C-alpha positions in Angstrom: 0.0 0.0 0.0 1.1 3.5 -0.7 1.6 5.8 2.4 -1.7 7.1 3.6 -3.7 4.5 1.6 -6.6 2.6 3.2 -7.3 -1.1 2.7 -10.5 -2.8 3.7 -10.7 -6.6 4.3 -13.7 -8.8 5.0 -12.8 -11.9 7.0 -14.8 -14.7 8.5 -13.7 -17.7 10.6 -16.1 -20.1 12.2 -15.2 -23.1 14.5 -16.3 -25.5 11.7 -13.6 -23.9 9.4 -10.9 -25.6 11.6 -9.0 -22.4 11.9 -8.2 -20.3 15.0 -10.6 -17.5 15.7 -9.9 -13.9 14.6 -7.7 -12.4 17.4 -9.0 -9.6 19.6 -8.5 -5.9 18.7 -5.3 -5.6 20.9 -3.6 -8.6 19.2 -4.6 -7.3 15.7 -3.3 -3.8 16.5 0.1 -5.3 17.5 0.3 -7.7 14.5 -0.5 -5.0 11.9 1.8 -2.5 13.6 4.7 -4.9 13.2 4.2 -4.5 9.4 3.8 -0.7 9.5 0.0 -0.7 9.4 -2.6 0.9 11.7 -5.8 -0.9 12.3 -8.3 1.9 12.0 -11.5 -0.2 12.4 -12.5 -3.7 13.3 -16.2 -4.6 13.6 -18.9 -6.8 12.3 -19.6 -6.0 8.6 -23.2 -5.2 7.7 -24.9 -7.3 5.0 -24.9 -4.2 2.8 -21.1 -3.9 3.1 -20.6 -7.6 2.2 -22.9 -7.2 -0.8 -21.2 -3.9 -1.9 -17.8 -5.6 -1.9 -18.6 -7.1 -5.3 -16.7 -10.2 -4.3 -18.2 -13.6 -5.1 -16.4 -15.0 -2.0 -17.9 -12.3 0.2 -21.4 -13.0 -1.1 -21.0 -16.7 -0.2 -20.2 -15.6 3.3 -23.7 -14.4 3.7 -25.2 -17.6 2.3 -25.7 -19.0 5.9 -27.1 -16.0 7.7 -25.5 -17.1 11.0 -22.0 -16.5 9.7 -20.3 -13.5 11.2 -18.2 -11.4 8.8 -15.6 -9.0 10.3 -14.6 -5.8 8.5 -11.0 -4.7 9.0 -9.9 -1.2 7.8 -6.1 -0.6 7.7 -3.9 2.4 7.0 
């Protein structure tokens, strides 16, 4: 990313995925800071945000309505 640029990521991890859960805000802050990034926002994504992403993967995340999707915004 260019200095001052913003990146947005939609992530989703459920126990049935066999992966560790998304770390808490403090851990995410530290992990991204090690790579020169600032975590600006971390929260549950709205269905409209998932749909607006235009990503076929993101759309599949909302197929089961009980799947939580986390929005991460980095700078």
